[in-house]
N, C-alpha and C positions, 0 to 999 in steps of 0.2 A: 484907633481900633478899640481900645478899652471902653470908650464912651459908647461906641456903636454896639459892642457886645452887651453892655448893661441894658440897652434898650430891648434887646432880644429876650432878656429875662422876663419882661412884662408881657411879651407876646403870647397869644394863645397858641395851642398846638396847630390849629388850622392855619394861622398866619405863618407859622414856621414851615409847615408842609408846603404851602403855596410858594414861599420864598425859596425854599430848598429846591423844589421842583424846577424853578426858574434858574437854578445854578448858584444860589447864594450859599457859599461855604460856611459863613458865620451862622446862618440859620441851622445848617446841619450840625455845626459844633454845639449849638445850644440844645438841639434834640439829643445829641450824644451826652452832654452834661446832665440833662434831666433824667435820662433813662438807663445809662450804662450800669449803675449800681443795682437797680431793680432787676435788670436782665442777668447780671452776674449772679445775684442771689437766686433767681429763678432757676438758672441752669446748675448752680453749685449744689442745690439741694437734691438734684437728680443725679449728678455725675460724681461729686465729691473729689474732683481732681482739678486743682487750680489751673494747671497748664491747659487741660482740655477746655475748661470753662473760658479762660482768657482768649484762646483761639476761636472758640465758637462765637463769643460775643463780638469779637473783632470782625469775624467773617460776616455776621449779620449786618453790622454797620457798614462794612465795605460794600456789601451787596445793595444796601439801601442807597448809598451814594452813587454807585456806578449805574444803577438801574432806575434812578429817581424819575426820569422822564417817562418811563414805561409803567410806573406804578400809579394806581388811583387809590390813594390812601385816605380814608375818612377819619380813622382813629389811630394815631401813630403808636400809642402804647399797646393797643390790642394787636396791631400789625406786628410790632416788634416781639411781643410775648409769643405770638403764634409762630413767628419765624424761629425763635429760640427753641420752642418745644419741638418743632419739626426737625431742627438740626439735632436735638438730643435723640429724638426717635430714630433718625438716620444712623446715629452712632450705635444705638442699641441694635438696629437691624443689621448693620455691618459687623456686629460682634466686637466692636472696639471697646465697649464698656458694658457693664451689666446694670440694670436698674437697682436702685437702692430702696428696698421694701421695708427693711427693719433698721431702726436706729435706737440706741439707748435713750431713755428719757432725759438724761443729763445733756446729751448732744442736742436734742430738740430744744431744750431750754437755752443752751448757748447760742444755737443758730438763730432762734427767734429773737432773743434779747440782744444778741450781738449785732444782728442786722439792723434793728431799728431802735434799740435801747429804750423800748417802751415798757418792757416787762422784766422782772427779775425771776429767778428760778422759783422762788416761793409763790409768786403770783401765778406762774404757769402751772405749778402743781395744784394750786387751788382751782384753776380752770379745768385741769384734767380731772379733778375730783367731781366737778360739776358735770363734765362730759360723761364720766363713768356712771354717774347716777341716772343719766338719760339712756344708757345702753340696755339692750336686752340682757337678762340675768346671765345667761350662759356666755355671751360675748364678754361681758364685764369680768366674769370669773376667769375666763381664759386670758384676758388682758392682764389682770392682776397677777395671775400665776406666772405669766411669761415675763412681764416687765418689772414687777415689784418683788416677786418671790424668786425670780431668775430661774424658773424651771425650763427644761428643754421641751420641745414639742412632743417628744416621746414620753417624757414624764407626765405631761399634761394629759396626753392621750390615755395613758394607763390609769391615772387617778380619776379621770372623768368617764372612762369607759367609752371613748369615742375614737374614731380613726385619726391618725396623724394628719391626713389630708384635710379633714374637717377642722382640726386645730390650726393648720397652716392657713386655710381659707379665712377662718375667723380672725386670725392675727393680721392678715393682709387687709381685710375689710375694716377692722377696728383702727388700724394704722391710717388708712385713707380717711376714715371718718374723723379721727382725731386731728389729722393735719388740716382738713377742711374747717373744722370747728375752730382751731387756733388761728387759721388764716382769717376767718371772719372776725374773731376777737381783735386781731391786729388791725384789720380795716376799720372796725368800729372805734378803736382807740386812736387811730391816726386821724380820724375825722373829728374827734372830740377836742 
């Protein structure tokens, strides 16, 4: 069995999908081994609850195995990520959890470097500085005040003479933009 499993490691995703669809449990196990950590990280950054994340990832893989004959999967990773995001969305919709929009910079550094061990906190702060330089002036100022000066949205609103809603919108926009920027950096570094 161990020899058979090691051959699966060299198989392409397409080969694994075809074999799994035909009922090959070892091919399914290899798909699980390749992608469970990525799916765990993908859902954890949205839910921040280990128990929910473990259940969600497990249910996505159970669904994959039980409905394997009915699925026409071309890209297994894209399929699995989409399934995880859908499950997270359903949890939000049912009100079982709330989306995580804001997180301290230190936690972002830990989650990104802890997940892939490619960056340390200093490198992430340098990337954030680059990202900040690319942002519109007002958005960058709001981001600095919120995450570096630790001002509340009300304090920022008063200091800049803008509504709290505008401050909140800018924080959400900058958070999403920064997350995308760091994810792109991580992809680039993993390819290098």
